[in-house]
KEGU-905565 format. One record per residue (C-alpha): x, z, y. Coordinates in nm, 2 decimals, padded with zeros to 4 digits, m for minus. Layout:
BEGIN
(atom (X, Z, Y)) ...
REM end
This chain:
BEGIN
(atom (00.00, 00.00, 00.00)) (atom (00.30, m00.05, 00.23)) (atom (00.17, m00.36, 00.41)) (atom (m00.20, m00.34, 00.36)) (atom (m00.27, m00.02, 00.55)) (atom (m00.12, 00.14, 00.86)) (atom (00.14, 00.41, 00.78)) (atom (m00.10, 00.70, 00.80)) (atom (m00.37, 00.55, 00.59)) (atom (m00.12, 00.42, 00.34)) (atom (00.03, 00.76, 00.29)) (atom (m00.31, 00.92, 00.26)) (atom (m00.40, 00.67, m00.02)) (atom (m00.09, 00.75, m00.21)) (atom (m00.15, 01.13, m00.17)) (atom (m00.51, 01.08, m00.29)) (atom (m00.39, 00.88, m00.59)) (atom (m00.59, 00.57, m00.50)) (atom (m00.33, 00.31, m00.40)) (atom (m00.45, 00.07, m00.67)) (atom (m00.81, 00.09, m00.55)) (atom (m00.69, 00.03, m00.19)) (atom (m00.48, m00.27, m00.30)) (atom (m00.77, m00.42, m00.49)) (atom (m01.00, m00.36, m00.19)) (atom (m00.75, m00.53, 00.04)) (atom (m00.71, m00.83, m00.18)) (atom (m01.09, m00.86, m00.22)) (atom (m01.15, m00.84, 00.16)) (atom (m00.88, m01.10, 00.23)) (atom (m01.02, m01.33, m00.04)) (atom (m01.37, m01.31, 00.11)) (atom (m01.26, m01.35, 00.47)) (atom (m00.96, m01.59, 00.45)) (atom (m00.92, m01.72, 00.10)) (atom (m00.65, m01.70, m00.15)) (atom (m00.37, m01.46, m00.05)) (atom (m00.14, m01.47, m00.35)) (atom (m00.02, m01.63, m00.66)) (atom (00.07, m01.51, m01.01)) (atom (00.37, m01.67, m01.19)) (atom (00.31, m01.76, m01.55)) (atom (00.58, m01.86, m01.80)) (atom (00.44, m01.96, m02.14)) (atom (00.10, m01.81, m02.04)) (atom (00.27, m01.47, m01.97)) (atom (00.25, m01.33, m01.62)) (atom (00.61, m01.27, m01.50)) (atom (00.57, m01.23, m01.12)) (atom (00.36, m01.25, m00.81)) (atom (00.36, m01.32, m00.44)) (atom (00.13, m01.20, m00.17)) (atom (00.08, m01.34, 00.18)) (atom (m00.18, m01.32, 00.46)) (atom (m00.23, m01.38, 00.83)) (atom (m00.08, m01.10, 01.05)) (atom (m00.43, m00.96, 01.13)) (atom (m00.46, m00.85, 00.77)) (atom (m00.12, m00.68, 00.76)) (atom (m00.14, m00.37, 00.98)) (atom (00.21, m00.23, 00.89)) (atom (00.38, m00.53, 01.04)) (atom (00.31, m00.40, 01.39)) (atom (00.54, m00.10, 01.32)) (atom (00.85, m00.32, 01.27)) (atom (01.10, m00.36, 01.56)) (atom (01.10, m00.74, 01.52)) (atom (00.73, m00.78, 01.52)) (atom (00.49, m00.95, 01.59)) (atom (00.46, m01.24, 01.34)) (atom (00.40, m01.56, 01.53)) (atom (00.04, m01.67, 01.58)) (atom (00.10, m02.00, 01.40)) (atom (00.25, m01.83, 01.09)) (atom (00.13, m01.64, 00.79)) (atom (00.32, m01.34, 00.67)) (atom (00.49, m01.34, 00.33)) (atom (00.42, m00.99, 00.24)) (atom (00.59, m00.92, m00.08)) (atom (00.69, m01.08, m00.41)) (atom (00.83, m00.97, m00.74)) (atom (00.97, m01.13, m01.06)) (atom (01.03, m00.95, m01.39)) (atom (01.40, m00.89, m01.44)) (atom (01.43, m01.11, m01.75)) (atom (01.30, m01.41, m01.54)) (atom (01.51, m01.36, m01.22)) (atom (01.78, m01.61, m01.13)) (atom (01.59, m01.90, m01.28)) (atom (01.45, m02.05, m00.95)) (atom (01.11, m01.89, m00.98)) (atom (01.15, m01.73, m00.63)) (atom (01.20, m02.07, m00.48)) (atom (00.90, m02.21, m00.67)) (atom (00.69, m01.93, m00.54)) (atom (00.79, m02.00, m00.18)) (atom (00.72, m02.38, m00.23)) (atom (00.38, m02.31, m00.38)) (atom (00.28, m02.08, m00.09)) (atom (00.41, m02.34, 00.16)) (atom (00.19, m02.61, 00.00)) (atom (m00.11, m02.39, 00.01)) (atom (m00.06, m02.30, 00.37)) (atom (00.03, m02.65, 00.48)) (atom (m00.30, m02.77, 00.33)) (atom (m00.48, m02.50, 00.53)) (atom (m00.32, m02.61, 00.86)) (atom (m00.05, m02.34, 00.91)) (atom (00.29, m02.43, 01.05)) (atom (00.51, m02.16, 00.92)) (atom (00.57, m01.86, 00.69)) (atom (00.73, m01.55, 00.84)) (atom (00.87, m01.24, 00.67)) (atom (01.04, m00.92, 00.75)) (atom (01.36, m00.91, 00.55)) (atom (01.56, m00.61, 00.42)) (atom (01.92, m00.67, 00.54)) (atom (02.05, m00.40, 00.31)) (atom (01.84, m00.47, 00.00)) (atom (01.96, m00.28, m00.31)) (atom (01.66, m00.26, m00.54)) (atom (01.30, m00.39, m00.56)) (atom (01.08, m00.26, m00.28)) (atom (00.80, m00.37, m00.05)) (atom (01.05, m00.57, 00.17)) (atom (01.21, m00.88, 00.04)) (atom (01.59, m00.92, 00.05)) (atom (01.69, m01.11, 00.37)) (atom (01.96, m01.29, 00.17)) (atom (01.71, m01.43, m00.07)) (atom (01.48, m01.55, 00.21)) (atom (01.77, m01.72, 00.38)) (atom (01.87, m01.88, 00.04)) (atom (01.53, m02.04, 00.00)) (atom (01.52, m02.19, 00.35)) (atom (01.41, m01.92, 00.59)) (atom (01.59, m01.89, 00.93)) (atom (01.63, m01.57, 01.13)) (atom (01.41, m01.59, 01.44)) (atom (01.45, m01.22, 01.55)) (atom (01.77, m01.06, 01.44)) (atom (01.79, m00.69, 01.36)) (atom (02.05, m00.49, 01.17)) (atom (01.80, m00.36, 00.91)) (atom (01.48, m00.57, 00.93)) (atom (01.53, m00.92, 01.07)) (atom (01.22, m01.14, 01.11)) (atom (01.27, m01.47, 00.93)) (atom (01.07, m01.79, 00.95)) (atom (01.02, m02.09, 00.73)) (atom (00.88, m02.41, 00.89)) (atom (00.65, m02.54, 00.62)) (atom (00.76, m02.90, 00.63)) (atom (01.11, m02.80, 00.54)) (atom (01.00, m02.66, 00.20)) (atom (00.87, m02.98, 00.06)) (atom (01.10, m03.22, m00.10)) (atom (01.07, m03.60, m00.06)) (atom (00.89, m03.62, m00.40)) (atom (00.65, m03.35, m00.30)) (atom (00.58, m03.53, 00.03)) (atom (00.50, m03.85, m00.16)) (atom (00.27, m03.66, m00.40)) (atom (00.09, m03.48, m00.12)) (atom (00.04, m03.82, 00.06)) (atom (m00.09, m03.98, m00.26)) (atom (m00.32, m03.69, m00.32)) (atom (m00.47, m03.74, 00.02)) (atom (m00.50, m04.11, m00.02)) (atom (m00.65, m04.10, m00.36)) (atom (m00.86, m03.80, m00.29)) (atom (m00.71, m03.60, m00.58)) (atom (m00.80, m03.86, m00.84)) (atom (m00.46, m03.85, m01.00)) (atom (m00.40, m03.62, m01.29)) (atom (m00.23, m03.30, m01.19)) (atom (00.03, m03.10, m01.37)) (atom (m00.05, m02.75, m01.48)) (atom (00.07, m02.52, m01.20)) (atom (00.33, m02.26, m01.27)) (atom (00.16, m02.03, m01.01)) (atom (m00.21, m01.96, m01.01)) (atom (m00.41, m01.82, m00.72)) (atom (m00.54, m01.46, m00.72)) 
REM end
């Protein structure tokens, strides 16, 4: 419940033992108001990771960061996680590309995230080094929590651009491959 509630409400949910219910409620509210806000990564039909994202209005904790606010033309990449046995295989990059495709189709220009410049272990903040490695650029430097931005057009390869153009021209009539990531 780090991102989904303000610091006081988030701490209260943890103390009350209801963070899972609060998370479920947050995801449901965002789904109803805005649409899909995440993806689950499957390998051989087994869920091995996830990613969550939403417009800044749905992410109250973001306001408490020294490098806030997230830009009005961007959606915040909230958090992501991949099971240890599947890390280092490019799934993180695939997740970012999948989120980028979704947001580009919805008319957004960028994804922004608050990175952890001193990341040591899985937490609510994503490692700044990983974000930089998958194409994000620092837009607001900070020694601990830089704000990073990914222009959506930069995440799509030439092949993906052609596929997207064909999908638009043919109205989705082409056969599609089974996605690696599925919406929440």
